[in-house]
N, C-alpha and C positions, 0 to 999 in steps of 0.2 A: 698767245701773246695778246698783250691790251690794246685797242684801237689808240689811244692812246700815244701809247710807245709806239706804235705802229707811222703813226700819222708825225709824229717830230723824230725820227729815221727817217722817212721820203723828203718832209721836205726840211732836213739838213741834206742828206743827199741830189735837192734840186736844187739848192744854193750851189755847194762844191760844185758838181756839176755843171749850174749853171754859168757861175765864176769862170770855171776851167776851158770849158769851151766858148764860150763869148771872151775870154783875155783872149785866146789861139786865133778864134774868128779874126777880132779887131789886130792885131800881131799878121793873118792873113790879107787884109785889106791893106795895110797900112803901110805895109812892105816891113815890115821891122825881122831886125834882123834875128829874134828868136827864135821864131818858125821858120819866116821864109827862105834861110841857105839853107836851113839844115831840108826842108822839103824840099827845095832846088835838088843840094847835095843826094836827095833819095830817088829824085831821076822824071820828077813827075812836072809837068811843065805848067808855064808864069797861068793861062789862064781857066787851069786847072785851080789853082792856089785859090785866083780867088771866087771862084764859086762854092768852092768848102768855104769859105770865107761867107762869103751872106747864105750860104744852106746852114751855117751853123748858130747864125746868127737868129734867122727865123727861128730853128729849132728852140734854138733856148726863150724865146717870145711865148714859144708852146708850152713848154717845160713852164713858167713863170706865170700862167693864165691856172687860175683856183677853178676845180671843180668842172672843166670843161673841156671839152675839144680830148678827149679823151681816148678818141680811134685817131687820132689826128697825133697823139702824144706816144699810144702805140709806134705808131709808124718812123719819128721823132727819136725814140728808142732802138731803133733798127738803124738808123745811118748811124748813131755815135758804138753801136758797137760796130757796124763795119769797119768805121773810121778808126773805133780803138784796132779793130785785128786787124785793116793792111797799114794801118803806123807799125804795129807790134814785128810785123813779118816783113816790111820796107826794112827796118831799124833793123834788123835780125840778120836781116842778108847782106847790110852795107857799111853798118855800122857794126853792131856786134851785137852778142847778146846784151852786156853793158848798161847799150844805149837804149835798153827794151825797159825799164823800167817805171816808167811815167805811163807808158802801156797795161804796164800788168798792174799801177794802183789804181789806173783810170778806172781799167778791166772789175777788177774786183769793190770800185767806188758803183759804178754805176748798175752789178747785176744785183746787189746791196736794194739798188736806189728802186731799181724793177721787181725785184721780189717783195716791197713794201706796195707800190703800190699796183700790184696785183691783188694784193691784200684788199686795200682800199676799195677795187675799186675791180670787182669782180666782173667776169663776161657775162651776159646773158644769157640762162640756158634755154626762157621758153619757146625765143627763135626758132633752135633748133627742132624745138618738137611738136612744133604746128609746121612744118619746111615738110 
């Protein structure tokens, strides 16, 4: 795959992921029923919803920072994957499989974005060789 194509896929994924999780974070912080009521229905406490909203917005800020904070971006991707996995299994157990569609789509979108991230920003191997 060409570098230009990888960059286009990566940045498209970053923008879509940022829109998705940024919107969700704002909805959590403003008690928007779109997210708030479902999250309460899944059994999560209100204080957790606020923390999740702040974490999502902080993660979006990191993801949108070009060519910097690469190690922190790894952590953001991990957090996003945890969020998606917890959402999937929470919805599956409480609301049923039909309610998990958004988590499945998010998982695929973020997976492709992360794969492009790893293609563009390979981990340095020289640090391991000198240890």
